[in-house]
PDB file of N, CA, C and O in Angstrom:
ATOM      1  N   MET A   1     181.374 112.417 101.903  1.00  0.00           N
ATOM      2  CA  MET A   1     182.127 111.180 101.980  1.00  0.00           C
ATOM      3  C   MET A   1     181.181 110.038 102.375  1.00  0.00           C
ATOM      4  O   MET A   1     180.436 110.146 103.349  1.00  0.00           O
ATOM      5  N   LYS A   2     181.220 108.986 101.635  1.00  0.00           N
ATOM      6  CA  LYS A   2     180.358 107.836 101.866  1.00  0.00           C
ATOM      7  C   LYS A   2     181.091 106.807 102.722  1.00  0.00           C
ATOM      8  O   LYS A   2     182.245 106.474 102.454  1.00  0.00           O
ATOM      9  N   THR A   3     180.411 106.307 103.755  1.00  0.00           N
ATOM     10  CA  THR A   3     181.004 105.320 104.642  1.00  0.00           C
ATOM     11  C   THR A   3     180.311 103.980 104.436  1.00  0.00           C
ATOM     12  O   THR A   3     179.083 103.894 104.470  1.00  0.00           O
ATOM     13  N   ALA A   4     181.095 102.950 104.224  1.00  0.00           N
ATOM     14  CA  ALA A   4     180.540 101.609 104.039  1.00  0.00           C
ATOM     15  C   ALA A   4     180.377 100.933 105.394  1.00  0.00           C
ATOM     16  O   ALA A   4     181.245 101.042 106.260  1.00  0.00           O
ATOM     17  N   THR A   5     179.261 100.233 105.571  1.00  0.00           N
ATOM     18  CA  THR A   5     179.049  99.447 106.775  1.00  0.00           C
ATOM     19  C   THR A   5     179.668  98.083 106.550  1.00  0.00           C
ATOM     20  O   THR A   5     179.413  97.430 105.538  1.00  0.00           O
ATOM     21  N   THR A   6     180.470  97.665 107.488  1.00  0.00           N
ATOM     22  CA  THR A   6     181.148  96.388 107.359  1.00  0.00           C
ATOM     23  C   THR A   6     180.351  95.314 108.085  1.00  0.00           C
ATOM     24  O   THR A   6     180.016  95.456 109.261  1.00  0.00           O
ATOM     25  N   THR A   7     180.055  94.239 107.364  1.00  0.00           N
ATOM     26  CA  THR A   7     179.334  93.117 107.958  1.00  0.00           C
ATOM     27  C   THR A   7     180.110  91.831 107.734  1.00  0.00           C
ATOM     28  O   THR A   7     180.947  91.731 106.837  1.00  0.00           O
ATOM     29  N   GLN A   8     179.810  90.856 108.571  1.00  0.00           N
ATOM     30  CA  GLN A   8     180.420  89.534 108.433  1.00  0.00           C
ATOM     31  C   GLN A   8     179.505  88.530 109.121  1.00  0.00           C
ATOM     32  O   GLN A   8     178.613  88.928 109.870  1.00  0.00           O
ATOM     33  N   PRO A   9     179.707  87.244 108.884  1.00  0.00           N
ATOM     34  CA  PRO A   9     178.904  86.236 109.576  1.00  0.00           C
ATOM     35  C   PRO A   9     179.191  86.259 111.078  1.00  0.00           C
ATOM     36  O   PRO A   9     180.306  86.568 111.496  1.00  0.00           O
ATOM     37  N   CYS A  10     178.198  85.936 111.874  1.00  0.00           N
ATOM     38  CA  CYS A  10     178.372  85.812 113.319  1.00  0.00           C
ATOM     39  C   CYS A  10     179.451  84.772 113.597  1.00  0.00           C
ATOM     40  O   CYS A  10     179.546  83.766 112.894  1.00  0.00           O
ATOM     41  N   ALA A  11     180.264  85.015 114.624  1.00  0.00           N
ATOM     42  CA  ALA A  11     181.362  84.103 114.964  1.00  0.00           C
ATOM     43  C   ALA A  11     180.881  82.767 115.544  1.00  0.00           C
ATOM     44  O   ALA A  11     181.655  81.813 115.615  1.00  0.00           O
ATOM     45  N   CYS A  12     179.627  82.693 115.953  1.00  0.00           N
ATOM     46  CA  CYS A  12     179.059  81.429 116.437  1.00  0.00           C
ATOM     47  C   CYS A  12     178.935  80.480 115.240  1.00  0.00           C
ATOM     48  O   CYS A  12     178.277  80.807 114.252  1.00  0.00           O
ATOM     49  N   GLU A  13     179.555  79.330 115.329  1.00  0.00           N
ATOM     50  CA  GLU A  13     179.574  78.398 114.195  1.00  0.00           C
ATOM     51  C   GLU A  13     178.197  77.886 113.814  1.00  0.00           C
ATOM     52  O   GLU A  13     177.973  77.548 112.652  1.00  0.00           O
ATOM     53  N   ARG A  14     177.260  77.818 114.767  1.00  0.00           N
ATOM     54  CA  ARG A  14     175.910  77.301 114.493  1.00  0.00           C
ATOM     55  C   ARG A  14     174.976  78.374 113.955  1.00  0.00           C
ATOM     56  O   ARG A  14     173.889  78.058 113.470  1.00  0.00           O
ATOM     57  N   CYS A  15     175.382  79.648 114.034  1.00  0.00           N
ATOM     58  CA  CYS A  15     174.511  80.774 113.703  1.00  0.00           C
ATOM     59  C   CYS A  15     174.629  81.146 112.228  1.00  0.00           C
ATOM     60  O   CYS A  15     175.708  81.056 111.641  1.00  0.00           O
ATOM     61  N   ASN A  16     173.508  81.566 111.633  1.00  0.00           N
ATOM     62  CA  ASN A  16     173.556  82.006 110.240  1.00  0.00           C
ATOM     63  C   ASN A  16     173.262  83.500 110.104  1.00  0.00           C
ATOM     64  O   ASN A  16     172.932  83.978 109.019  1.00  0.00           O
ATOM     65  N   CYS A  17     173.384  84.234 111.219  1.00  0.00           N
ATOM     66  CA  CYS A  17     173.132  85.676 111.204  1.00  0.00           C
ATOM     67  C   CYS A  17     174.326  86.443 110.625  1.00  0.00           C
ATOM     68  O   CYS A  17     175.466  85.981 110.677  1.00  0.00           O
ATOM     69  N   THR A  18     174.039  87.606 110.083  1.00  0.00           N
ATOM     70  CA  THR A  18     175.064  88.527 109.617  1.00  0.00           C
ATOM     71  C   THR A  18     175.210  89.617 110.659  1.00  0.00           C
ATOM     72  O   THR A  18     174.215  90.132 111.170  1.00  0.00           O
ATOM     73  N   VAL A  19     176.437  89.969 110.974  1.00  0.00           N
ATOM     74  CA  VAL A  19     176.741  90.914 112.037  1.00  0.00           C
ATOM     75  C   VAL A  19     177.242  92.236 111.454  1.00  0.00           C
ATOM     76  O   VAL A  19     178.139  92.252 110.611  1.00  0.00           O
ATOM     77  N   ASN A  20     176.656  93.336 111.909  1.00  0.00           N
ATOM     78  CA  ASN A  20     177.161  94.670 111.597  1.00  0.00           C
ATOM     79  C   ASN A  20     178.273  94.936 112.606  1.00  0.00           C
ATOM     80  O   ASN A  20     178.013  94.953 113.809  1.00  0.00           O
ATOM     81  N   LEU A  21     179.491  95.142 112.150  1.00  0.00           N
ATOM     82  CA  LEU A  21     180.619  95.285 113.057  1.00  0.00           C
ATOM     83  C   LEU A  21     180.524  96.522 113.947  1.00  0.00           C
ATOM     84  O   LEU A  21     181.206  96.594 114.969  1.00  0.00           O
ATOM     85  N   GLU A  22     179.700  97.487 113.583  1.00  0.00           N
ATOM     86  CA  GLU A  22     179.521  98.679 114.408  1.00  0.00           C
ATOM     87  C   GLU A  22     178.653  98.399 115.630  1.00  0.00           C
ATOM     88  O   GLU A  22     178.761  99.097 116.638  1.00  0.00           O
ATOM     89  N   THR A  23     177.792  97.383 115.552  1.00  0.00           N
ATOM     90  CA  THR A  23     176.866  97.090 116.648  1.00  0.00           C
ATOM     91  C   THR A  23     177.050  95.689 117.226  1.00  0.00           C
ATOM     92  O   THR A  23     176.289  95.284 118.105  1.00  0.00           O
ATOM     93  N   ALA A  24     178.033  94.953 116.756  1.00  0.00           N
ATOM     94  CA  ALA A  24     178.251  93.568 117.186  1.00  0.00           C
ATOM     95  C   ALA A  24     178.645  93.483 118.654  1.00  0.00           C
ATOM     96  O   ALA A  24     179.217  94.418 119.215  1.00  0.00           O
ATOM     97  N   VAL A  25     178.332  92.352 119.259  1.00  0.00           N
ATOM     98  CA  VAL A  25     178.825  92.031 120.595  1.00  0.00           C
ATOM     99  C   VAL A  25     180.205  91.404 120.388  1.00  0.00           C
ATOM    100  O   VAL A  25     180.323  90.346 119.770  1.00  0.00           O
ATOM    101  N   MET A  26     181.238  92.053 120.899  1.00  0.00           N
ATOM    102  CA  MET A  26     182.600  91.564 120.707  1.00  0.00           C
ATOM    103  C   MET A  26     183.047  90.760 121.921  1.00  0.00           C
ATOM    104  O   MET A  26     182.877  91.195 123.060  1.00  0.00           O
ATOM    105  N   LYS A  27     183.619  89.589 121.673  1.00  0.00           N
ATOM    106  CA  LYS A  27     184.162  88.747 122.736  1.00  0.00           C
ATOM    107  C   LYS A  27     185.381  88.031 122.202  1.00  0.00           C
ATOM    108  O   LYS A  27     185.315  87.371 121.165  1.00  0.00           O
ATOM    109  N   ASP A  28     186.485  88.156 122.896  1.00  0.00           N
ATOM    110  CA  ASP A  28     187.744  87.516 122.494  1.00  0.00           C
ATOM    111  C   ASP A  28     188.130  87.870 121.060  1.00  0.00           C
ATOM    112  O   ASP A  28     188.674  87.038 120.334  1.00  0.00           O
ATOM    113  N   GLY A  29     187.848  89.103 120.658  1.00  0.00           N
ATOM    114  CA  GLY A  29     188.217  89.578 119.334  1.00  0.00           C
ATOM    115  C   GLY A  29     187.314  89.093 118.207  1.00  0.00           C
ATOM    116  O   GLY A  29     187.628  89.293 117.034  1.00  0.00           O
ATOM    117  N   LYS A  30     186.191  88.453 118.552  1.00  0.00           N
ATOM    118  CA  LYS A  30     185.256  87.938 117.555  1.00  0.00           C
ATOM    119  C   LYS A  30     183.935  88.686 117.649  1.00  0.00           C
ATOM    120  O   LYS A  30     183.537  89.130 118.726  1.00  0.00           O
ATOM    121  N   ALA A  31     183.258  88.822 116.510  1.00  0.00           N
ATOM    122  CA  ALA A  31     181.992  89.555 116.448  1.00  0.00           C
ATOM    123  C   ALA A  31     180.807  88.593 116.453  1.00  0.00           C
ATOM    124  O   ALA A  31     180.727  87.680 115.632  1.00  0.00           O
ATOM    125  N   TYR A  32     179.892  88.815 117.389  1.00  0.00           N
ATOM    126  CA  TYR A  32     178.693  87.994 117.534  1.00  0.00           C
ATOM    127  C   TYR A  32     177.456  88.853 117.327  1.00  0.00           C
ATOM    128  O   TYR A  32     177.499  90.065 117.542  1.00  0.00           O
ATOM    129  N   CYS A  33     176.349  88.237 116.910  1.00  0.00           N
ATOM    130  CA  CYS A  33     175.117  88.974 116.660  1.00  0.00           C
ATOM    131  C   CYS A  33     174.431  89.407 117.946  1.00  0.00           C
ATOM    132  O   CYS A  33     173.684  90.386 117.949  1.00  0.00           O
ATOM    133  N   CYS A  34     174.677  88.682 119.050  1.00  0.00           N
ATOM    134  CA  CYS A  34     174.023  88.997 120.320  1.00  0.00           C
ATOM    135  C   CYS A  34     174.780  88.354 121.476  1.00  0.00           C
ATOM    136  O   CYS A  34     175.703  87.567 121.265  1.00  0.00           O
ATOM    137  N   GLU A  35     174.381  88.697 122.698  1.00  0.00           N
ATOM    138  CA  GLU A  35     175.000  88.125 123.897  1.00  0.00           C
ATOM    139  C   GLU A  35     174.829  86.604 123.945  1.00  0.00           C
ATOM    140  O   GLU A  35     175.729  85.892 124.391  1.00  0.00           O
ATOM    141  N   GLY A  36     173.676  86.109 123.487  1.00  0.00           N
ATOM    142  CA  GLY A  36     173.427  84.666 123.502  1.00  0.00           C
ATOM    143  C   GLY A  36     174.483  83.893 122.728  1.00  0.00           C
ATOM    144  O   GLY A  36     174.991  82.880 123.207  1.00  0.00           O
ATOM    145  N   CYS A  37     174.811  84.364 121.543  1.00  0.00           N
ATOM    146  CA  CYS A  37     175.842  83.686 120.750  1.00  0.00           C
ATOM    147  C   CYS A  37     177.225  83.888 121.377  1.00  0.00           C
ATOM    148  O   CYS A  37     178.051  82.975 121.362  1.00  0.00           O
ATOM    149  N   ALA A  38     177.477  85.063 121.921  1.00  0.00           N
ATOM    150  CA  ALA A  38     178.773  85.335 122.540  1.00  0.00           C
ATOM    151  C   ALA A  38     179.023  84.437 123.750  1.00  0.00           C
ATOM    152  O   ALA A  38     180.164  84.062 124.017  1.00  0.00           O
ATOM    153  N   ASN A  39     177.957  84.088 124.487  1.00  0.00           N
ATOM    154  CA  ASN A  39     178.154  83.244 125.675  1.00  0.00           C
ATOM    155  C   ASN A  39     177.882  81.763 125.406  1.00  0.00           C
ATOM    156  O   ASN A  39     177.934  80.950 126.329  1.00  0.00           O
ATOM    157  N   GLY A  40     177.593  81.406 124.153  1.00  0.00           N
ATOM    158  CA  GLY A  40     177.454  80.007 123.769  1.00  0.00           C
ATOM    159  C   GLY A  40     176.061  79.418 123.865  1.00  0.00           C
ATOM    160  O   GLY A  40     175.880  78.230 123.596  1.00  0.00           O
ATOM    161  N   SER A  41     175.067  80.221 124.243  1.00  0.00           N
ATOM    162  CA  SER A  41     173.714  79.673 124.366  1.00  0.00           C
ATOM    163  C   SER A  41     172.883  79.823 123.093  1.00  0.00           C
ATOM    164  O   SER A  41     171.760  79.321 123.028  1.00  0.00           O
ATOM    165  N   GLY A  42     173.415  80.503 122.085  1.00  0.00           N
ATOM    166  CA  GLY A  42     172.701  80.687 120.826  1.00  0.00           C
ATOM    167  C   GLY A  42     171.776  81.879 120.852  1.00  0.00           C
ATOM    168  O   GLY A  42     171.538  82.470 121.905  1.00  0.00           O
ATOM    169  N   CYS A  43     171.252  82.233 119.688  1.00  0.00           N
ATOM    170  CA  CYS A  43     170.403  83.426 119.587  1.00  0.00           C
ATOM    171  C   CYS A  43     168.949  83.042 119.350  1.00  0.00           C
ATOM    172  O   CYS A  43     168.616  81.879 119.122  1.00  0.00           O
ATOM    173  N   LYS A  44     168.118  84.035 119.409  1.00  0.00           N
ATOM    174  CA  LYS A  44     166.697  83.865 119.105  1.00  0.00           C
ATOM    175  C   LYS A  44     166.302  84.765 117.940  1.00  0.00           C
ATOM    176  O   LYS A  44     165.157  85.205 117.841  1.00  0.00           O
ATOM    177  N   CYS A  45     167.255  85.030 117.069  1.00  0.00           N
ATOM    178  CA  CYS A  45     166.999  85.892 115.900  1.00  0.00           C
ATOM    179  C   CYS A  45     166.039  85.205 114.940  1.00  0.00           C
ATOM    180  O   CYS A  45     166.036  83.980 114.823  1.00  0.00           O
ATOM    181  N   SER A  46     165.246  85.978 114.274  1.00  0.00           N
ATOM    182  CA  SER A  46     164.283  85.479 113.300  1.00  0.00           C
ATOM    183  C   SER A  46     165.010  84.743 112.184  1.00  0.00           C
ATOM    184  O   SER A  46     165.942  85.281 111.587  1.00  0.00           O
ATOM    185  N   GLY A  47     164.590  83.524 111.902  1.00  0.00           N
ATOM    186  CA  GLY A  47     165.170  82.752 110.812  1.00  0.00           C
ATOM    187  C   GLY A  47     166.413  81.972 111.188  1.00  0.00           C
ATOM    188  O   GLY A  47     167.005  81.300 110.343  1.00  0.00           O
ATOM    189  N   CYS A  48     166.817  82.053 112.455  1.00  0.00           N
ATOM    190  CA  CYS A  48     168.033  81.323 112.893  1.00  0.00           C
ATOM    191  C   CYS A  48     167.630  80.323 113.975  1.00  0.00           C
ATOM    192  O   CYS A  48     166.849  80.655 114.866  1.00  0.00           O
ATOM    193  N   SER A  49     168.147  79.130 113.902  1.00  0.00           N
ATOM    194  CA  SER A  49     167.780  78.101 114.877  1.00  0.00           C
ATOM    195  C   SER A  49     168.955  77.663 115.749  1.00  0.00           C
ATOM    196  O   SER A  49     168.890  76.600 116.367  1.00  0.00           O
ATOM    197  N   CYS A  50     170.028  78.456 115.814  1.00  0.00           N
ATOM    198  CA  CYS A  50     171.205  78.022 116.575  1.00  0.00           C
ATOM    199  C   CYS A  50     170.932  77.942 118.070  1.00  0.00           C
ATOM    200  O   CYS A  50     171.636  77.220 118.776  1.00  0.00           O
ATOM    201  N   GLY A  51     169.933  78.661 118.576  1.00  0.00           N
ATOM    202  CA  GLY A  51     169.629  78.628 120.005  1.00  0.00           C
ATOM    203  C   GLY A  51     168.612  77.563 120.381  1.00  0.00           C
ATOM    204  O   GLY A  51     168.208  77.473 121.540  1.00  0.00           O
ATOM    205  N   GLN A  52     168.194  76.755 119.410  1.00  0.00           N
ATOM    206  CA  GLN A  52     167.157  75.762 119.668  1.00  0.00           C
ATOM    207  C   GLN A  52     167.691  74.343 119.772  1.00  0.00           C
ATOM    208  O   GLN A  52     166.914  73.388 119.775  1.00  0.00           O
ATOM    209  N   GLY A  53     168.990  74.195 119.855  1.00  0.00           N
ATOM    210  CA  GLY A  53     169.492  72.837 119.907  1.00  0.00           C
ATOM    211  C   GLY A  53     170.671  72.751 120.727  1.00  0.00           C
ATOM    212  O   GLY A  53     171.236  71.669 120.885  1.00  0.00           O
TER     213      GLY A  53
END
């Protein structure tokens, strides 16, 4: 049986990361790429600048 991995955009509006729902940081029912985005400070993921402004 093949299992599909479900992904979606990070719930942080400024972030352009894609989130794997199996490993996402969940807060208030929303999936974030990391704790930084979940707490509003942004991430330091490669290729994303949401934590720099």
